[in-house]
C-alpha positions in Angstrom: -69.9 -26.8 -3.9 -69.0 -24.7 -0.8 -68.1 -27.2 2.0 -66.9 -24.6 4.6 -68.3 -23.5 7.9 -67.6 -20.0 9.1 -67.2 -20.9 12.7 -65.1 -23.9 12.1 -61.6 -24.1 13.6 -59.1 -26.4 12.1 -56.2 -28.0 14.0 -52.9 -29.0 12.4 -49.2 -29.8 13.1 -46.8 -27.4 11.6 -43.1 -26.6 11.4 -43.1 -23.1 12.7 -40.1 -20.7 11.7 -39.1 -18.2 14.3 -37.1 -15.0 13.7 -33.4 -16.1 13.4 -32.2 -13.7 16.2 -29.7 -16.3 17.4 -29.6 -18.6 14.4 -32.3 -20.5 12.6 -35.1 -21.8 14.9 -37.7 -24.3 13.6 -40.2 -26.2 15.8 -42.8 -28.8 15.1 -46.0 -27.4 17.0 -49.7 -27.6 17.2 -51.5 -24.8 15.5 -55.1 -23.8 14.7 -56.7 -21.6 12.0 -60.2 -20.6 11.2 -62.4 -21.4 8.2 -61.1 -21.0 4.8 -62.0 -18.0 2.6 -64.3 -18.3 -0.4 -61.3 -18.3 -2.8 -59.4 -20.9 -0.7 -59.2 -24.7 -0.4 -58.4 -26.8 2.7 -55.6 -29.1 1.7 -54.2 -31.9 3.7 -50.6 -32.4 2.9 -49.0 -35.7 2.1 -45.6 -34.3 1.3 -43.8 -31.0 0.7 -40.5 -30.2 -0.9 -37.9 -28.2 1.0 -36.7 -25.3 -1.2 -33.6 -23.2 -0.7 -35.9 -20.2 -0.5 -37.5 -21.7 2.7 -34.1 -22.2 4.1 -32.9 -18.8 3.2 -36.0 -16.8 4.4 -35.9 -18.8 7.7 -32.3 -17.9 8.2 -32.0 -14.2 7.2 -33.1 -11.6 9.6 -33.8 -9.2 6.8 -36.2 -11.6 5.2 -37.8 -13.6 8.0 -40.0 -10.9 9.3 -40.8 -9.9 12.8 -42.9 -12.9 14.0 -43.1 -16.6 13.6 -44.6 -18.1 10.6 -45.1 -21.3 8.6 -43.2 -21.6 5.4 -43.2 -24.3 2.7 -44.2 -23.8 -1.0 -43.9 -27.1 -2.7 -47.0 -28.9 -1.2 -48.8 -32.0 -2.4 -52.0 -33.2 -0.9 -55.7 -33.9 -1.1 -58.6 -31.3 -1.0 -60.7 -31.6 2.2 -62.9 -28.4 1.8 -63.5 -25.8 -0.9 -64.7 -22.2 -0.8 -67.7 -21.0 -2.5 -65.9 -19.4 -5.5 -63.3 -22.2 -6.0 -63.6 -23.9 -9.4 -60.1 -25.5 -9.8 -60.8 -28.7 -7.7 -63.3 -30.5 -5.5 -63.2 -32.4 -2.3 -61.0 -35.5 -2.6 -58.9 -34.3 -5.6 -55.1 -34.7 -5.5 -53.4 -31.3 -6.0 -49.9 -29.9 -6.4 -49.2 -26.5 -5.0 -47.2 -23.6 -6.5 -46.9 -19.8 -6.2 -49.7 -17.3 -5.8 -50.6 -14.5 -8.1 -53.3 -11.8 -8.2 -54.8 -13.0 -11.7 -55.9 -9.4 -12.3 -52.8 -7.3 -13.1 -51.7 -6.9 -16.8 -48.9 -9.4 -16.3 -51.3 -12.0 -15.1 -53.8 -11.3 -17.8 -51.0 -11.6 -20.4 -50.3 -15.2 -19.1 -47.2 -14.3 -17.1 -48.3 -14.8 -13.5 -44.7 -15.3 -12.3 -44.2 -11.6 -13.0 -47.4 -10.6 -11.1 -47.3 -7.0 -9.8 -48.2 -8.4 -6.4 -45.9 -11.3 -6.4 -43.8 -10.4 -3.4 -46.6 -9.4 -1.1 -48.7 -12.5 -2.0 -45.9 -15.0 -1.8 -43.2 -13.9 0.7 -45.6 -11.6 2.6 -48.6 -13.9 3.1 -50.9 -13.4 6.1 -49.3 -12.5 9.4 -52.0 -14.0 11.6 -53.4 -17.0 9.7 -52.4 -19.5 12.4 -52.6 -19.5 16.1 -49.9 -21.2 18.1 -49.3 -21.8 21.8 -51.0 -19.3 24.1 -53.0 -17.9 21.2 -49.8 -16.5 19.6 -50.2 -15.2 16.1 -48.3 -17.2 13.5 -48.0 -16.1 9.9 -49.2 -18.2 7.0 -50.2 -18.3 3.3 -46.5 -18.3 2.3 -46.6 -18.6 -1.5 -50.3 -19.0 -1.0 -50.0 -22.4 0.7 -47.6 -22.7 3.8 -47.1 -26.4 3.0 -45.1 -27.0 6.2 -48.4 -27.4 7.9 -50.2 -30.7 7.8 -53.4 -29.0 7.0 -53.5 -25.5 5.4 -55.7 -22.9 3.7 -54.5 -22.6 0.2 -55.3 -19.9 -2.4 -57.0 -21.2 -5.5 -54.4 -19.6 -7.7 -51.7 -21.8 -6.0 -53.4 -25.1 -6.9 -52.8 -27.4 -9.8 -55.4 -30.2 -10.0 -53.7 -33.5 -10.9 -56.7 -35.8 -10.7 -56.6 -38.0 -13.7 -52.8 -37.5 -14.1 -51.2 -39.2 -11.2 -51.3 -42.9 -10.4 -51.5 -42.7 -6.6 -50.2 -41.1 -3.4 -46.7 -42.2 -3.9 -46.5 -40.3 -7.2 -48.3 -37.3 -5.6 -45.5 -37.2 -3.0 -42.7 -37.5 -5.7 -44.2 -34.7 -7.7 -44.3 -32.1 -4.8 -41.1 -30.3 -5.9 -42.6 -29.7 -9.3 -44.4 -26.6 -7.9 -41.2 -24.6 -7.5 -37.7 -25.9 -7.7 -38.1 -28.3 -10.6 -40.5 -26.0 -12.4 -38.0 -23.2 -12.1 -35.1 -25.0 -13.5 -37.0 -26.7 -16.3 -39.2 -23.7 -17.3 -36.1 -21.4 -17.5 -34.7 -23.7 -20.1 -37.8 -24.6 -22.2 -40.0 -21.5 -21.9 -37.9 -18.5 -20.9 -34.8 -19.4 -22.9 -36.7 -21.2 -25.7 -33.9 -23.7 -25.9 -33.7 -25.8 -29.2 -31.4 -28.4 -30.6 -29.1 -25.7 -31.9 -28.2 -24.4 -28.4 -25.2 -24.9 -26.2 -26.3 -24.7 -22.6 -24.3 -24.2 -19.5 -25.9 -24.6 -16.0 -24.2 -23.2 -12.9 -25.2 -25.1 -9.7 -26.4 -28.6 -9.9 -28.9 -28.7 -7.1 -32.6 -29.5 -7.7 -33.1 -26.4 -9.9 -30.0 -26.9 -11.9 -30.5 -30.7 -12.4 -34.1 -30.0 -13.6 -32.6 -27.5 -16.1 -30.2 -30.2 -17.2 -33.1 -32.7 -17.9 -35.1 -30.1 -19.6 -32.3 -29.1 -21.9 -32.0 -32.8 -22.8 -35.7 -33.0 -23.5 -35.3 -30.0 -25.9 -32.4 -31.7 -27.7 -29.7 -29.1 -26.9 -26.5 -30.2 -28.7 -24.3 -29.4 -25.7 -25.2 -29.4 -22.0 -22.6 -28.4 -19.6 -23.1 -28.8 -15.9 -20.9 -26.6 -13.4 -20.5 -27.5 -9.8 -18.0 -28.4 -7.1 -19.6 -31.5 -5.7 -18.6 -34.7 -7.4 -21.8 -36.7 -6.8 -23.9 -33.9 -8.3 -21.8 -33.9 -11.4 -22.0 -37.6 -11.8 -25.8 -37.4 -11.4 -25.9 -34.6 -14.0 -24.1 -36.8 -16.5 -26.4 -39.6 -15.9 -29.5 -37.5 -16.7 -28.3 -35.4 -19.7 -25.2 -33.4 -19.2 -22.7 -33.9 -22.0 -19.9 -32.4 -20.0 -19.2 -31.2 -16.4 -16.8 -28.8 -14.9 -15.6 -29.0 -11.3 -15.1 -25.5 -9.9 -13.2 -26.8 -6.9 -10.1 -26.8 -9.1 -8.1 -23.8 -7.9 -6.3 -23.6 -11.3 -9.5 -23.6 -13.3 -10.2 -20.9 -15.9 -13.9 -21.4 -16.2 -14.4 -19.0 -19.0 -11.7 -20.5 -21.1 -12.8 -24.1 -20.3 -16.3 -23.3 -21.5 -15.0 -21.7 -24.7 -12.9 -24.8 -25.3 -15.9 -27.0 -25.0 -17.9 -24.8 -27.5 -15.1 -24.3 -30.1 -14.5 -20.8 -29.0 -18.1 -19.6 -29.4 -19.4 -19.7 -25.8 -22.7 -20.9 -24.6 -25.9 -19.6 -26.2 -27.9 -20.3 -23.0 -26.3 -19.7 -19.6 -28.3 -20.4 -16.4 -27.1 -19.5 -13.0 -28.8 -21.2 -10.0 -26.2 -20.3 -7.4 -26.5 -16.6 -6.8 -22.8 -16.4 -6.7 -21.8 -13.0 -8.2 -18.3 -14.2 -9.2 -19.8 -17.1 -11.2 -22.5 -14.8 -12.8 -19.7 -12.4 -13.9 -17.8 -15.2 -15.5 -21.1 -16.4 -17.1 -21.6 -13.1 -18.7 -18.1 -13.2 -20.1 -18.5 -16.7 -21.6 -22.0 -16.3 -23.0 -21.9 -16.1 -26.8 -22.9 -13.0 -28.7 -26.7 -13.0 -29.0 -26.9 -15.6 -26.3 -28.8 -15.4 -23.0 -27.7 -15.3 -19.4 -30.6 -16.1 -17.0 -30.3 -15.7 -13.3 -32.5 -17.8 -11.1 -30.4 -18.2 -7.9 -31.0 -16.3 -4.7 -28.3 -13.6 -4.3 -27.3 -11.8 -1.1 -29.4 -8.7 -0.5 -26.4 -6.4 -0.9 -25.1 -8.2 -4.0 -23.8 -6.0 -6.8 -22.9 -6.9 -10.4 -20.5 -4.9 -12.4 -21.1 -5.4 -16.1 -18.9 -4.1 -18.9 -21.6 -2.8 -21.2 -19.5 -2.4 -24.3 -18.5 -6.1 -24.4 -21.9 -7.2 -23.8 -49.1 -23.4 -14.7 -49.9 -25.6 -17.6 -46.3 -26.5 -17.0 -46.7 -29.0 -14.1 -48.6 -31.6 -16.2 -46.0 -31.2 -18.9 -43.3 -32.2 -16.5 -45.3 -35.2 -15.3 -45.7 -36.3 -18.9 -41.9 -36.1 -19.4 -41.5 -38.2 -16.2 -43.9 -40.8 -17.7 -41.7 -40.9 -20.8 -38.6 -41.4 -18.7 -37.3 -38.0 -20.0 -37.5 -36.2 -16.6 -36.3 -38.7 -14.0 -37.0 -36.6 -10.8 -37.1 -39.7 -8.8 -33.3 -39.7 -8.9 -33.3 -36.2 -7.3 -35.9 -36.7 -4.5 -35.3 -38.0 -1.0 -38.0 -38.4 1.6 -37.7 -37.4 5.3 -40.4 -38.0 8.0 -41.5 -35.0 9.9 -40.2 -35.1 13.5 -37.0 -37.0 12.7 -33.7 -35.2 13.2 -32.7 -33.3 10.1 -29.7 -31.2 9.7 -29.1 -28.8 6.8 -25.6 -27.9 6.1 -24.8 -25.2 3.6 -21.8 -26.4 1.5 -19.0 -23.8 1.1 
């Protein structure tokens, strides 16, 4: 049922990201936007994850774009209105939000929407004039089809996962917000892309949200060895508590990472190596230590000018699945999530 009105104007509060000419600039502001399209839903957010991609795009001049916009792509909320062509949810349904796709290219038709031909334009491009800010200023939106850093937003149907009948209440809806990107990326890399089994030895570089989700997923799949690699002690302790069989601290100046991994795998190396850091030096080491016939999968955001030298001779049904694992105490994301109220001081510090 179409519940929209073409002349309706919606008001919201949004965290607006301005071009980082003199450093990152984020401001909580009043914005407005017009009626949703026939393939969109009006969603009132109850929570949103903060992903490294949001921070990176809001900080890098090359990626931020020429004008202000509303980022955010791990939204969770309730449907307030639906467009005439929307079938995924109805008014009042709780939903989780993920990336957008065209649904019509060959990749999408083959069930691989994350490889959509229009992925970049739909997700990091969005709509440059979706919102209006102070003095009728144009503010971009539809980031990853959702712009979840707005209290109310027009969301593309393809970005919506309906979780009515799955979640137990609003607190769970908030907890599950990061499933739409970070946790899905880490877990899906291990289970679906790598096809990890109990025979695999897995190494995960970087134990942030993505890496820790990969650790939990490797445990779910019964991998015989799960090695977490990081430089922050608290992350490594958490990794051990949720599934890592061993951890390696890269802050040790005398560490030979390749040799250490080989020692842990009886000289064979890892059959699945996942990098979430985007650190070229670590990636190079990962290629060297990955076993013959193994897989090295890169999911970290690398610098735009990064180059990798390789020695060639030597070398959306998923969100409910994660919720089910959480119910079975196999995917304890509550140990990874912290809540922050919008408007309270928040400082992001990139660890060296």
